[in-house]
VEXTORNU-506289 format. One record per atom (N, C-alpha, C, O): x, y, z; residue number from 0; residue in one letter. Coordinates in steps of 0.05 Angstrom, whole numbers, plus 32768, in hexadecimal, padded with zeros to 4 digits. Each point is the difference from the previous one (the first is absolute). Example, Ala and Ser with C-alpha at 12.3 -4.5 7.8 and 13.67 -1.06 7.14 Angstrom:
REM VEXTORNU-506289
xx=8108 yy=7F8E zz=809C i=0 aa=A
xx=7FEE yy=8018 zz=8000 i=0 aa=A
xx=8012 yy=8018 zz=8000 i=0 aa=A
xx=8015 yy=8000 zz=800D i=0 aa=A
xx=7FE4 yy=8015 zz=7FE5 i=1 aa=S
xx=8010 yy=8018 zz=8001 i=1 aa=S
xx=7FF1 yy=8016 zz=800E i=1 aa=S
xx=800A yy=8016 zz=8004 i=1 aa=S
END
This chain:
REM VEXTORNU-506289
xx=7EB6 yy=7FBB zz=800C i=0 aa=M
xx=8012 yy=800E zz=8012 i=0 aa=M
xx=8019 yy=7FEE zz=8004 i=0 aa=M
xx=7FFE yy=7FE8 zz=8004 i=0 aa=M
xx=8019 yy=8025 zz=7FFB i=1 aa=C
xx=8019 yy=7FF1 zz=8003 i=1 aa=C
xx=800F yy=800A zz=8019 i=1 aa=C
xx=8001 yy=8018 zz=8005 i=1 aa=C
xx=8009 yy=7FD5 zz=800A i=2 aa=S
xx=8010 yy=8008 zz=8017 i=2 aa=S
xx=801B yy=7FF2 zz=7FFF i=2 aa=S
xx=8002 yy=7FEA zz=7FF6 i=2 aa=S
xx=8012 yy=8023 zz=8015 i=3 aa=A
xx=801B yy=7FF4 zz=8000 i=3 aa=A
xx=800C yy=8005 zz=801B i=3 aa=A
xx=7FFD yy=8014 zz=800D i=3 aa=A
xx=8013 yy=7FD8 zz=7FFD i=4 aa=R
xx=800E yy=8002 zz=8019 i=4 aa=R
xx=801D yy=8006 zz=7FFB i=4 aa=R
xx=800A yy=7FFD zz=7FEA i=4 aa=R
xx=8003 yy=800D zz=802A i=5 aa=S
xx=801D yy=8006 zz=7FFE i=5 aa=S
xx=800F yy=7FE7 zz=7FFA i=5 aa=S
xx=7FFB yy=7FEB zz=800B i=5 aa=S
xx=801A yy=8018 zz=7FE4 i=6 aa=L
xx=8011 yy=7FE9 zz=7FFA i=6 aa=L
xx=8013 yy=7FF9 zz=8017 i=6 aa=L
xx=800D yy=7FEC zz=7FFF i=6 aa=L
xx=7FF4 yy=8025 zz=8015 i=7 aa=R
xx=8011 yy=7FFB zz=8017 i=7 aa=R
xx=7FF4 yy=7FEC zz=8013 i=7 aa=R
xx=800E yy=7FF6 zz=8012 i=7 aa=R
xx=7FD9 yy=8003 zz=7FEB i=8 aa=S
xx=7FF3 yy=7FEC zz=8011 i=8 aa=S
xx=800B yy=7FE4 zz=7FFA i=8 aa=S
xx=8002 yy=7FF8 zz=7FE9 i=8 aa=S
xx=8005 yy=7FF9 zz=802C i=9 aa=D
xx=800A yy=7FE5 zz=7FFC i=9 aa=D
xx=7FEB yy=7FEE zz=7FF2 i=9 aa=D
xx=8007 yy=7FF0 zz=7FEF i=9 aa=D
xx=7FE0 yy=8014 zz=8018 i=10 aa=R
xx=7FEB yy=7FF0 zz=7FF4 i=10 aa=R
xx=7FFE yy=8005 zz=7FE2 i=10 aa=R
xx=7FFD yy=7FED zz=7FF0 i=10 aa=R
xx=8005 yy=802C zz=8008 i=11 aa=V
xx=7FFE yy=8006 zz=7FE4 i=11 aa=V
xx=8019 yy=7FF7 zz=7FF1 i=11 aa=V
xx=7FFD yy=7FF6 zz=7FE9 i=11 aa=V
xx=801B yy=800C zz=8023 i=12 aa=Q
xx=8018 yy=7FF6 zz=7FF3 i=12 aa=Q
xx=7FFE yy=7FE2 zz=7FFB i=12 aa=Q
xx=8009 yy=7FF6 zz=7FEB i=12 aa=Q
xx=7FED yy=7FFB zz=8028 i=13 aa=T
xx=7FFD yy=7FE3 zz=7FFD i=13 aa=T
xx=7FED yy=7FFA zz=7FE9 i=13 aa=T
xx=8006 yy=7FEE zz=7FF0 i=13 aa=T
xx=7FE4 yy=8020 zz=800F i=14 aa=K
xx=7FED yy=7FFC zz=7FEA i=14 aa=K
xx=800C yy=8007 zz=7FE5 i=14 aa=K
xx=7FFC yy=7FF1 zz=7FED i=14 aa=K
xx=8013 yy=8024 zz=8012 i=15 aa=A
xx=800D yy=8008 zz=7FE7 i=15 aa=A
xx=8014 yy=7FEB zz=7FF7 i=15 aa=A
xx=8002 yy=7FFB zz=7FE8 i=15 aa=A
xx=800D yy=7FF9 zz=802A i=16 aa=R
xx=8013 yy=7FEB zz=7FF9 i=16 aa=R
xx=7FF1 yy=7FE8 zz=7FF4 i=16 aa=R
xx=800A yy=7FF3 zz=7FED i=16 aa=R
xx=7FDF yy=8006 zz=801D i=17 aa=S
xx=7FF1 yy=7FE9 zz=7FF6 i=17 aa=S
xx=7FF5 yy=8005 zz=7FE4 i=17 aa=S
xx=7FF9 yy=7FED zz=7FF2 i=17 aa=S
xx=8004 yy=802C zz=8006 i=18 aa=L
xx=7FF5 yy=8006 zz=7FE6 i=18 aa=L
xx=8015 yy=8004 zz=7FEA i=18 aa=L
xx=7FFA yy=8005 zz=7FE9 i=18 aa=L
xx=801F yy=7FF8 zz=801E i=19 aa=R
xx=8016 yy=8005 zz=7FED i=19 aa=R
xx=8000 yy=7FEB zz=7FEA i=19 aa=R
xx=7FFA yy=7FE8 zz=8005 i=19 aa=R
xx=800E yy=8021 zz=7FE3 i=20 aa=S
xx=8004 yy=7FED zz=7FEA i=20 aa=S
xx=801D yy=8003 zz=7FF8 i=20 aa=S
xx=8011 yy=8003 zz=8011 i=20 aa=S
xx=7FF4 yy=7FFD zz=7FD5 i=21 aa=D
xx=801C yy=8003 zz=7FF6 i=21 aa=D
xx=8008 yy=801E zz=8002 i=21 aa=D
xx=8018 yy=8006 zz=7FFB i=21 aa=D
xx=7FD6 yy=800B zz=800B i=22 aa=R
xx=8007 yy=801D zz=8002 i=22 aa=R
xx=8003 yy=8007 zz=801E i=22 aa=R
xx=7FF2 yy=7FF6 zz=8011 i=22 aa=R
xx=8021 yy=801B zz=7FF4 i=23 aa=T
xx=8004 yy=8009 zz=801C i=23 aa=T
xx=7FFD yy=801E zz=8001 i=23 aa=T
xx=8003 yy=800E zz=7FED i=23 aa=T
xx=7FF7 yy=7FFB zz=802B i=24 aa=S
xx=7FFE yy=801D zz=8004 i=24 aa=S
xx=800E yy=8007 zz=801A i=24 aa=S
xx=8004 yy=7FF0 zz=8012 i=24 aa=S
xx=8004 yy=8029 zz=7FF0 i=25 aa=I
xx=800E yy=800A zz=8017 i=25 aa=I
xx=7FEF yy=8015 zz=800D i=25 aa=I
xx=7FFA yy=8014 zz=7FF4 i=25 aa=I
xx=7FFE yy=7FE7 zz=8025 i=26 aa=P
xx=7FF1 yy=8015 zz=800E i=26 aa=P
xx=8011 yy=8019 zz=8004 i=26 aa=P
xx=8017 yy=7FFE zz=800A i=26 aa=P
xx=7FDF yy=8019 zz=7FEF i=27 aa=L
xx=800F yy=8019 zz=8002 i=27 aa=L
xx=7FF5 yy=8011 zz=8017 i=27 aa=L
xx=8008 yy=8018 zz=8002 i=27 aa=L
xx=7FE7 yy=7FDE zz=800E i=28 aa=G
xx=7FF4 yy=8010 zz=8015 i=28 aa=G
xx=7FE6 yy=800C zz=7FF7 i=28 aa=G
xx=7FF6 yy=7FFB zz=7FEA i=28 aa=G
xx=7FFE yy=8016 zz=8027 i=29 aa=R
xx=7FE6 yy=800B zz=7FFA i=29 aa=R
xx=8001 yy=8014 zz=7FE9 i=29 aa=R
xx=7FEF yy=7FFF zz=7FEE i=29 aa=R
xx=8024 yy=8013 zz=8013 i=30 aa=Y
xx=8003 yy=8014 zz=7FEA i=30 aa=Y
xx=8018 yy=7FF9 zz=7FEF i=30 aa=Y
xx=8016 yy=7FFC zz=800A i=30 aa=Y
xx=7FE6 yy=8003 zz=7FDC i=31 aa=V
xx=8016 yy=7FF8 zz=7FEE i=31 aa=V
xx=800B yy=8017 zz=7FF0 i=31 aa=V
xx=8015 yy=7FFE zz=7FF4 i=31 aa=V
xx=7FDD yy=8018 zz=800B i=32 aa=A
xx=800A yy=8017 zz=7FF0 i=32 aa=A
xx=7FF4 yy=801A zz=800B i=32 aa=A
xx=7FE9 yy=8001 zz=8007 i=32 aa=A
xx=8028 yy=8013 zz=7FF9 i=33 aa=I
xx=7FF7 yy=801B zz=8006 i=33 aa=I
xx=800A yy=8012 zz=7FEA i=33 aa=I
xx=8018 yy=8000 zz=7FFA i=33 aa=I
xx=7FD6 yy=800E zz=7FF9 i=34 aa=E
xx=8008 yy=8011 zz=7FEA i=34 aa=E
xx=7FF2 yy=801A zz=8002 i=34 aa=E
xx=7FEC yy=8003 zz=800D i=34 aa=E
xx=801F yy=8011 zz=7FE4 i=35 aa=L
xx=7FF3 yy=801A zz=7FFF i=35 aa=L
xx=7FF3 yy=8002 zz=7FE5 i=35 aa=L
xx=800B yy=7FFA zz=7FEB i=35 aa=L
xx=7FDC yy=800F zz=8015 i=36 aa=E
xx=7FF1 yy=8004 zz=7FE7 i=36 aa=E
xx=7FF9 yy=801E zz=7FFD i=36 aa=E
xx=7FF9 yy=800D zz=8013 i=36 aa=E
xx=800A yy=7FFD zz=7FD5 i=37 aa=S
xx=7FF9 yy=801B zz=7FFA i=37 aa=S
xx=7FE2 yy=8002 zz=7FF9 i=37 aa=S
xx=7FF7 yy=7FF3 zz=7FEE i=37 aa=S
xx=7FFA yy=801C zz=8021 i=38 aa=K
xx=7FE3 yy=8004 zz=7FFB i=38 aa=K
xx=7FFB yy=801E zz=8000 i=38 aa=K
xx=8000 yy=800C zz=8015 i=38 aa=K
xx=7FFA yy=7FFF zz=7FD4 i=39 aa=L
xx=7FF9 yy=801C zz=7FFD i=39 aa=L
xx=8014 yy=8013 zz=800E i=39 aa=L
xx=7FF9 yy=8012 zz=800E i=39 aa=L
xx=8021 yy=7FE8 zz=7FEE i=40 aa=G
xx=8015 yy=8011 zz=800A i=40 aa=G
xx=8007 yy=7FFA zz=801D i=40 aa=G
xx=8013 yy=800C zz=800B i=40 aa=G
xx=7FDF yy=7FE2 zz=8002 i=41 aa=R
xx=8006 yy=7FF8 zz=801C i=41 aa=R
xx=8009 yy=7FE4 zz=8000 i=41 aa=R
xx=7FF8 yy=7FF0 zz=7FEF i=41 aa=R
xx=8017 yy=8008 zz=8026 i=42 aa=Y
xx=8009 yy=7FE5 zz=8003 i=42 aa=Y
xx=7FF0 yy=7FF2 zz=8015 i=42 aa=Y
xx=7FFB yy=800B zz=8016 i=42 aa=Y
xx=7FFC yy=7FDD zz=7FE4 i=43 aa=A
xx=7FF1 yy=7FF0 zz=8014 i=43 aa=A
xx=800F yy=7FE6 zz=8004 i=43 aa=A
xx=8007 yy=7FF2 zz=7FED i=43 aa=A
xx=7FFD yy=8007 zz=802C i=44 aa=R
xx=800F yy=7FE7 zz=8006 i=44 aa=R
xx=7FED yy=7FE8 zz=7FFC i=44 aa=R
xx=7FE9 yy=8001 zz=800A i=44 aa=R
xx=8020 yy=7FEB zz=7FE9 i=45 aa=S
xx=7FF0 yy=7FE8 zz=7FFB i=45 aa=S
xx=800C yy=7FE8 zz=800F i=45 aa=S
xx=8019 yy=7FFC zz=7FFE i=45 aa=S
xx=7FD7 yy=7FF6 zz=8011 i=46 aa=L
xx=8009 yy=7FE8 zz=800E i=46 aa=L
xx=7FF3 yy=7FE8 zz=7FF2 i=46 aa=L
xx=7FE8 yy=7FFF zz=7FFD i=46 aa=L
xx=8028 yy=7FEE zz=7FFB i=47 aa=H
xx=7FF6 yy=7FE8 zz=7FF3 i=47 aa=H
xx=8002 yy=7FE9 zz=8014 i=47 aa=H
xx=8016 yy=7FFA zz=800A i=47 aa=H
xx=7FD4 yy=7FF9 zz=7FFB i=48 aa=S
xx=7FFF yy=7FE8 zz=8011 i=48 aa=S
xx=7FFA yy=7FE8 zz=7FEF i=48 aa=S
xx=7FED yy=8001 zz=7FF0 i=48 aa=S
xx=8021 yy=7FE9 zz=8014 i=49 aa=V
xx=7FFC yy=7FE9 zz=7FEF i=49 aa=V
xx=7FFB yy=7FE8 zz=8012 i=49 aa=V
xx=800F yy=7FFC zz=8014 i=49 aa=V
xx=7FDE yy=7FF4 zz=7FE6 i=50 aa=A
xx=7FFA yy=7FE7 zz=800E i=50 aa=A
xx=7FFD yy=7FE9 zz=7FEC i=50 aa=A
xx=7FF4 yy=8004 zz=7FEB i=50 aa=A
xx=8017 yy=7FE5 zz=801B i=51 aa=T
xx=7FFE yy=7FE9 zz=7FEE i=51 aa=T
xx=7FE7 yy=7FF0 zz=8008 i=51 aa=T
xx=7FFD yy=7FF8 zz=8017 i=51 aa=T
xx=7FF2 yy=8004 zz=7FD6 i=52 aa=L
xx=7FE7 yy=7FF2 zz=8005 i=52 aa=L
xx=7FFE yy=7FE8 zz=7FED i=52 aa=L
xx=7FF5 yy=8002 zz=7FEA i=52 aa=L
xx=8017 yy=7FE8 zz=801E i=53 aa=G
xx=8001 yy=7FE8 zz=7FEF i=53 aa=G
xx=8011 yy=8006 zz=7FE7 i=53 aa=G
xx=8017 yy=8007 zz=8003 i=53 aa=G
xx=7FDD yy=7FF6 zz=7FE5 i=54 aa=R
xx=800F yy=8005 zz=7FE8 i=54 aa=R
xx=7FFE yy=801D zz=7FF6 i=54 aa=R
xx=800A yy=8006 zz=7FEB i=54 aa=R
xx=7FE9 yy=800A zz=8024 i=55 aa=Y
xx=7FFC yy=801C zz=7FF9 i=55 aa=Y
xx=800E yy=8013 zz=8014 i=55 aa=Y
xx=8004 yy=7FF8 zz=8017 i=55 aa=Y
xx=8004 yy=801F zz=7FE0 i=56 aa=V
xx=800C yy=8014 zz=8011 i=56 aa=V
xx=7FEE yy=8018 zz=8000 i=56 aa=V
xx=7FF9 yy=800A zz=7FEA i=56 aa=V
xx=7FFF yy=8000 zz=802D i=57 aa=A
xx=7FEF yy=8017 zz=8002 i=57 aa=A
xx=8010 yy=8017 zz=800A i=57 aa=A
xx=800F yy=7FFD zz=8014 i=57 aa=A
xx=7FEF yy=801A zz=7FE0 i=58 aa=G
xx=800F yy=8018 zz=8008 i=58 aa=G
xx=7FEC yy=8016 zz=8005 i=58 aa=G
xx=7FED yy=8004 zz=7FF0 i=58 aa=G
xx=8018 yy=800C zz=8025 i=59 aa=A
xx=7FEE yy=8017 zz=8005 i=59 aa=A
xx=8012 yy=8019 zz=8001 i=59 aa=A
xx=8015 yy=8000 zz=800B i=59 aa=A
xx=7FE1 yy=8015 zz=7FE9 i=60 aa=R
xx=800F yy=8019 zz=7FFF i=60 aa=R
xx=7FF0 yy=8015 zz=800F i=60 aa=R
xx=7FE8 yy=8004 zz=7FFB i=60 aa=R
xx=8024 yy=8009 zz=8018 i=61 aa=S
xx=7FF4 yy=8015 zz=800F i=61 aa=S
xx=800B yy=801B zz=7FF6 i=61 aa=S
xx=8019 yy=8003 zz=8000 i=61 aa=S
xx=7FD6 yy=800F zz=7FF7 i=62 aa=L
xx=8009 yy=8019 zz=7FF6 i=62 aa=L
xx=7FFC yy=8017 zz=8014 i=62 aa=L
xx=8000 yy=8017 zz=7FF9 i=62 aa=L
xx=7FFB yy=7FE2 zz=8020 i=63 aa=H
xx=7FFA yy=8013 zz=8016 i=63 aa=H
xx=7FEA yy=8013 zz=7FF7 i=63 aa=H
xx=8002 yy=8018 zz=8005 i=63 aa=H
xx=7FE9 yy=7FDE zz=7FEF i=64 aa=S
xx=7FE9 yy=8010 zz=7FF8 i=64 aa=S
xx=7FE8 yy=7FEE zz=8004 i=64 aa=S
xx=8001 yy=7FEB zz=800C i=64 aa=S
xx=7FE9 yy=801E zz=7FE9 i=65 aa=D
xx=7FE7 yy=7FF0 zz=8002 i=65 aa=D
xx=7FFF yy=7FEA zz=7FEB i=65 aa=D
xx=7FEE yy=7FF0 zz=8000 i=65 aa=D
xx=8026 yy=800E zz=7FEF i=66 aa=R
xx=8001 yy=7FEB zz=7FEC i=66 aa=R
xx=8014 yy=7FEB zz=8008 i=66 aa=R
xx=8016 yy=8006 zz=800B i=66 aa=R
xx=7FE4 yy=7FE1 zz=7FF0 i=67 aa=A
xx=8012 yy=7FE9 zz=8004 i=67 aa=A
xx=7FFD yy=7FED zz=7FE9 i=67 aa=A
xx=7FEB yy=7FFE zz=7FF5 i=67 aa=A
xx=802B yy=7FF5 zz=8003 i=68 aa=R
xx=7FFF yy=7FEE zz=7FEA i=68 aa=R
xx=800B yy=7FE5 zz=8008 i=68 aa=R
xx=8015 yy=7FFF zz=800E i=68 aa=R
xx=7FDE yy=7FEC zz=7FEA i=69 aa=T
xx=8009 yy=7FE5 zz=8006 i=69 aa=T
xx=8003 yy=7FF1 zz=7FE5 i=69 aa=T
xx=7FEF yy=8002 zz=7FEF i=69 aa=T
xx=8027 yy=7FEF zz=800F i=70 aa=E
xx=8006 yy=7FF1 zz=7FE7 i=70 aa=E
xx=8005 yy=7FE3 zz=8007 i=70 aa=E
xx=800A yy=7FFB zz=8016 i=70 aa=E
xx=7FF0 yy=7FF3 zz=7FD8 i=71 aa=V
xx=8006 yy=7FE4 zz=8004 i=71 aa=V
xx=800F yy=7FF6 zz=7FE7 i=71 aa=V
xx=7FF7 yy=8004 zz=7FEA i=71 aa=V
xx=8020 yy=7FF0 zz=801B i=72 aa=W
xx=8011 yy=7FF5 zz=7FEA i=72 aa=W
xx=8001 yy=7FE2 zz=8002 i=72 aa=W
xx=8003 yy=7FF5 zz=8017 i=72 aa=W
xx=7FFC yy=7FFD zz=7FD3 i=73 aa=S
xx=8003 yy=7FE3 zz=8000 i=73 aa=S
xx=801D yy=7FF9 zz=8000 i=73 aa=S
xx=8010 yy=800D zz=7FF1 i=73 aa=S
xx=7FF8 yy=7FDE zz=801E i=74 aa=L
xx=801C yy=7FF7 zz=8000 i=74 aa=L
xx=8006 yy=7FED zz=7FE9 i=74 aa=L
xx=8017 yy=7FF9 zz=7FFB i=74 aa=L
xx=7FD4 yy=7FFE zz=7FF7 i=75 aa=F
xx=8004 yy=7FEC zz=7FEB i=75 aa=F
xx=7FF8 yy=800C zz=7FE5 i=75 aa=F
xx=8002 yy=7FF2 zz=7FEC i=75 aa=F
END
């Protein structure tokens, strides 16, 4: 099980600074993209939430349905 805290927390920002290497990242807030997706002739709004977890970035997509998808990308 994976949990992530908001990047707006001072405690989390301090921890993120201590984990930096030669790569930098810019916090974009809780939601970084809102897009419309066509599904069977209907449009569903997708909200993408991104949290930085050490050297990995986890993103969660909500499709306003019973399905949810989580992805993890490596920064290296």
